[in-house]
C-alpha positions in Angstrom: -41.3 -47.7 -78.6 -42.1 -47.7 -74.9 -38.6 -48.7 -74.0 -37.2 -45.6 -75.8 -39.4 -43.2 -73.9 -38.7 -45.0 -70.7 -35.0 -44.7 -71.2 -35.3 -41.0 -72.1 -37.0 -40.4 -68.8 -34.0 -41.9 -66.9 -31.4 -39.9 -68.9 -32.0 -36.6 -67.1 -30.9 -34.6 -64.2 -32.6 -35.2 -60.8 -36.1 -33.5 -60.8 -36.7 -33.5 -57.0 -34.9 -31.7 -54.3 -33.5 -33.3 -51.2 -36.1 -32.8 -48.4 -36.2 -32.8 -44.5 -32.9 -30.8 -44.6 -31.8 -30.1 -41.0 -28.8 -28.9 -39.0 -27.8 -31.1 -36.1 -25.8 -29.1 -33.5 -23.5 -30.8 -31.0 -24.2 -29.6 -27.5 -21.1 -27.8 -26.1 -19.3 -27.8 -29.5 -20.3 -24.7 -31.4 -17.8 -25.1 -34.2 -19.1 -28.4 -35.4 -22.5 -29.4 -37.0 -23.9 -32.1 -39.1 -26.2 -31.4 -42.0 -28.7 -34.1 -42.6 -31.3 -34.6 -45.4 -33.6 -37.2 -47.0 -33.0 -38.4 -50.5 -35.0 -36.7 -53.3 -38.1 -38.7 -54.2 -37.7 -41.1 -57.2 -34.1 -40.2 -57.9 -31.7 -43.1 -57.8 -27.9 -43.2 -58.0 -27.3 -39.6 -56.9 -24.6 -37.9 -55.0 -25.0 -34.4 -53.5 -23.5 -31.0 -53.7 -23.7 -29.0 -50.4 -23.3 -25.3 -50.6 -22.4 -23.0 -47.7 -21.9 -19.3 -47.2 -21.2 -17.1 -44.2 -23.3 -13.9 -43.7 -20.8 -11.8 -45.6 -20.6 -14.3 -48.4 -24.4 -14.5 -48.8 -24.5 -10.7 -49.3 -22.1 -11.1 -52.2 -23.7 -14.4 -53.5 -20.5 -16.3 -52.9 -21.2 -20.0 -52.1 -18.6 -22.7 -51.3 -19.4 -26.2 -52.6 -18.5 -29.6 -51.1 -19.5 -33.0 -52.5 -21.2 -35.6 -50.3 -22.0 -39.2 -51.3 -24.5 -39.9 -48.4 -27.3 -38.0 -46.9 -25.3 -36.1 -44.3 -22.2 -34.0 -44.1 -20.1 -32.9 -41.1 -19.1 -29.2 -41.1 -16.2 -28.3 -38.9 -14.2 -25.2 -37.8 -17.1 -22.8 -37.8 -16.3 -19.4 -36.4 -18.9 -17.2 -34.6 -21.1 -16.1 -37.5 -24.3 -16.8 -39.3 -24.1 -19.5 -41.9 -26.4 -20.6 -44.7 -26.6 -24.1 -46.2 -28.4 -25.7 -49.2 -28.0 -29.1 -50.9 -28.8 -30.5 -54.3 -28.8 -33.9 -55.8 -26.4 -34.7 -58.7 -26.2 -37.5 -61.2 -24.2 -38.2 -64.3 -26.6 -35.9 -66.3 -26.3 -32.8 -64.0 -27.7 -31.3 -60.9 -31.2 -31.0 -59.6 -33.0 -28.2 -57.7 -31.7 -26.9 -54.4 -33.3 -27.8 -51.1 -34.6 -24.9 -49.0 -31.8 -22.8 -47.5 -31.1 -23.3 -43.8 -29.4 -20.8 -41.6 -27.4 -21.5 -38.5 -25.9 -19.1 -36.0 -22.8 -20.2 -34.1 -22.4 -19.1 -30.5 -19.4 -17.1 -29.5 
């Protein structure tokens, strides 16, 4: 009986959000950043969905999604604008909660 309840606990979406979510900016290169985060606690075998939106997109709740297999993602070709980013863990059963939303303002 214990094995059944233990297996049921593993057959679920990630329960913890990625943490320590940060934007790493490259000095002198305002159109390129790296998003970095730590794995969610206790969730194994996950990939990630990173969502991004410009200021105008955030006003209309339009997010773009990109898959990431590791705990970082390079973002290129940013134009002068405010951008917002969030990440969530994903496994074969679905997606977990979003990280906090980070904002980043590119320089013109």
